[in-house]
N, C-alpha and C positions, 0 to 999 in steps of 0.2 A: 511399260508401267514397273520390271525390276528395278528402274533406276528410281520411278517415284516412290515404291514401297522402301526402298532403303533410305531414301531423303527424309522419309516420314519417321521412320523409324529414328535415326539421328536426333530430327527433332523432337521425338518424346524423349531418349535418351536426354539431350540438353537442358529440356524444361524440367525435368527430373531434379538434375544435377542441381538448378539454380539454388545458390543459397541466398538466403533472404538476411536483412539487415541485424536480425535479432539473433540469427545465428551467429552470426560474425561479430557482433560484441558478447554472446557466452563464452566462443573460442577464444577471443581476448583475454576474456578477465579470469579464462581456466587455463590460459597460457603464462600469465602474469602470477598466478595463484601458484602453480608449478614451479615459476624461478621462485619467488619467495620462499619455497621449504627446499627445494634442491641448492641454491647458490649456496646459503651457510654451510651447509654438508661439504659440497666440492670447494669450498674456501677450506676450512677445517682439515683437508684431506689434502690439501695443496700445502698448505704451512707447517703441517706435521713433518715435513721433508726438510725443513731450513731448522736456521739455529734461532737464537732469541734476537741476533742481532737484525740478523734479515728479517724476521719479522716485523722488527719495530722501523727500518728503514724502506723497506718494499713489501707491503702486506699483501701486496696483489700482484705483485711478478712470480713469475715460476722462480722455485729455485734454482740458484745459480748452480751449487752442486748437493748434488739429492745423497742422501743418506739415511740408511734406516738404524741409526744407532740411538733415535729418540724411539724407535718401536722396541729395539732389543732392553735398553734401561727401563723402558716403560711395564715389559713382561718379564722381567729378570730381577730388578732393583725394586721396583713398583711392588712386585708379587702379585701381578694381573695373572699370573696363571695359577696359583691358589685359588683367589680371589673367583676366579672363571670357572674352578671346578666346585666352588661352595654354591656359586648361583646357579647353576648345573644342577648340581643335587637338590636345593631348595625348590625350584621352580618343575624340575620333573617328577617329583616325587609331592610336590601342591596341586600340578598337573592333573595327574594319576587318581587321587584321593577328590578333587573335586567333581571330576568329570565322573565318575564310578556314585560317586555318594548324590549328587546333584541330577543324575538325570535319573537315578532308583527312587528321589523324591519329587521330580516332574511326572516322574510316569503316575505315583500313586497320588498325584493331585490332578492329574487331566483325564486319566481315564479310569479311577479305581472310583466307583459312588461311597461317598460319606461324608457326614454333617458338617466336619469340621473342614474341609478341603480349602475350601475361598478364606477362610480363616487361618487357616497353615499358610497359603500362599500369600498373604498381607502379612504373617508375621514373620517368614522369611525375606520378603521385599523392606521391610524396615530397616534393614543392616545396610540396604542402600543408600539411605539418609542419614547414617549415623557417620559422619566424619570419623576419622582413624584418631583424631587430634582430642575427642573427647576420653577416647576410652586408652589413653597413650598411659597414664600415671596408673590405673589402675589395672591395667595388664602386667606394668611394671613389678610392682609389687607384689599381686600375685605370682607371678611367675616367679620372683626371689624368693619367696615362701615354699615352691613347688623343686626351687632348685634347676629350674627352665630354662635361667635367664643366660647368657654366653654358651648359647648352645645350636645348634640350627634346629632344634626340634622345638627350640621359642620362638624360631620365625616361621617356621612349616606351620605350625597352627593357628596362627593369628590371619598369615597369609590364606589357609582354607578358609576360613572364617568370613574372609572378606569378600572371597572369591564365588562364594558357594551363593549368594542371593543372586548374581549377573545369570550364571549357571543354571540356574532354577526357571528362573524368567523368560531367558529365550528359550530352553528345553522343552518347558512348559506350555509355550506356544507351538512349538512342530508338535508334541504330542497330542494335544487338542485338535492339530489342522488334519490328522490321519483320518483317513474313512472309518466309520464304523462297523461297516460291513466286514473289513479284516479281523477285526476284533472279536464278533461274532461268527464270521466264520472259522476262525481258530478255536474258539467254545464248543463250537459245534463237533470240532475235530476232535475234541479230548483233550485241546492245550490246557495245561494249568497256567495261573498268571507269570510264573516265574518263566516259561517256554513262552508265553506271550511278549515277554519285556524282550528276553534275550534275543530270540528267532524274529521276531516281527518287526518290535516299532524302536527297538536299539540301530538294525542296519539302514532304518528309513529313515531315524534321526542322526545319521553321519555327519550331514550338513551342517545338524546343529553341534553336534559334538567337534566338530573344526572350528566353528565361531567359537564356542566358549573357550575350547582350547588356546586359540591362537591367543583372545584376548587375558585370559590367565596366566598364559607363558610372558607375554610383552608386559602384562602389566605389574606383575612379579618382579622379573628380571629389572626393573627401571624404578623399584621403589628403593626409599631410600631412608626414611626418617622412622620405621619401625627399626631397619637393621643396626642404623646408627646407633638408637636408644640401647637395644639388647644385644649387641654384639661388640664386647671388647678387646678379644684375643684377636691380633691379626693375624692368626693360621685359621681362625672361623669368620672372619668378615668377607660378606658381598662385593660383588664387583663395581654397585654405586657406592661402597665407602671406601672402598679403594681408590675411587680417583678424586674421593676428597682430598687425602694426604698430598696429592699435588700441587695443590694451592696452600702456601705458606703464612702464615700471619707478618711479613717481612718481605717474602721475598716469593713469586712463581715463576716456575721453568716452564714458560707457556710451550714452547716446542715439544717438550715431553708428556705435558698435559692433553696438547692434541692427539698426539700420538695414541694415548690412553682413552681419550675420547672415539676414537675411530675403532682401536680394538674393542671398547664395549659394546658401538651400534652396529658392528658387522653382524652378529647372529639375529638383531633381532630384524634388521633390512633383510635377509636373506633368508627368514622362515617368512617375512610378511609380504615380499614378494613371490614367495613360491604357492602362498595359499591365499592371495589377496581376492581370486575371485571365489574362492568358496566362502569367504568373509561376507562380500555384495550379496550374494546369490542366498545365504542362510540367513542374513540379516532380512532380508525380504521376505522369504520365506516363514519366518519366526514371526514374524509380524503379521502375517495374516492367521485369522483363526475361524474357526470353523468347519 
């Protein structure tokens, strides 16, 4: 009797583990997509240890004599150290301001009752529809008149402006999905509007803060157009602008350029890998309202 029960349990286990043809197709598709994204990064990492001659003679082979000279040159002569610091300053300040201002605006739209809340949300969301190219010339002329061009503040302001719409949109979804009973209980206990925001809604919406924070940081870290237009001083250039200097009009040192690319993408890969689960969970939770 015991043997028959064990056999039946094994049969049920194998039946549950049966893979359908549709699942096989999905898994194969996901593997191909992963290879498509990962293979170029691995190739750039491989050739960053080669010389230009090796890149052209054997582009897909392993480096014969692995050297870190390309990374040393990119960090010192390419001034990537200063550019990385500038990028961190701009991205961190923009991140902090967008999370503070965006979460407060989203709380006012989602949880406070006033006639213009929906209109205000629509107004903020129009910022997601305006491409940066349309406002590039007006911003440049206005910042030049205010003496904000060629400064990190001149980058932080437009970065913050274009980061706020997505922050407000996602955080509004989080705040609207919170139970009304929590807010009502806090009001009965005598909590004012600021205490409700800082002690109840903001801690419950920390997943949304993860999502908006990572999206803001990665987007501003990789931004090139505004930084290239507004910054002309080498000591104030951000990392994407410094990368463009490795490509010359008549000659390009590919080995040093690939080393600089690896240095530039390491922070975003580390940050995204560390908080990827929070991004997926946060986007799913923020998409459900009510």
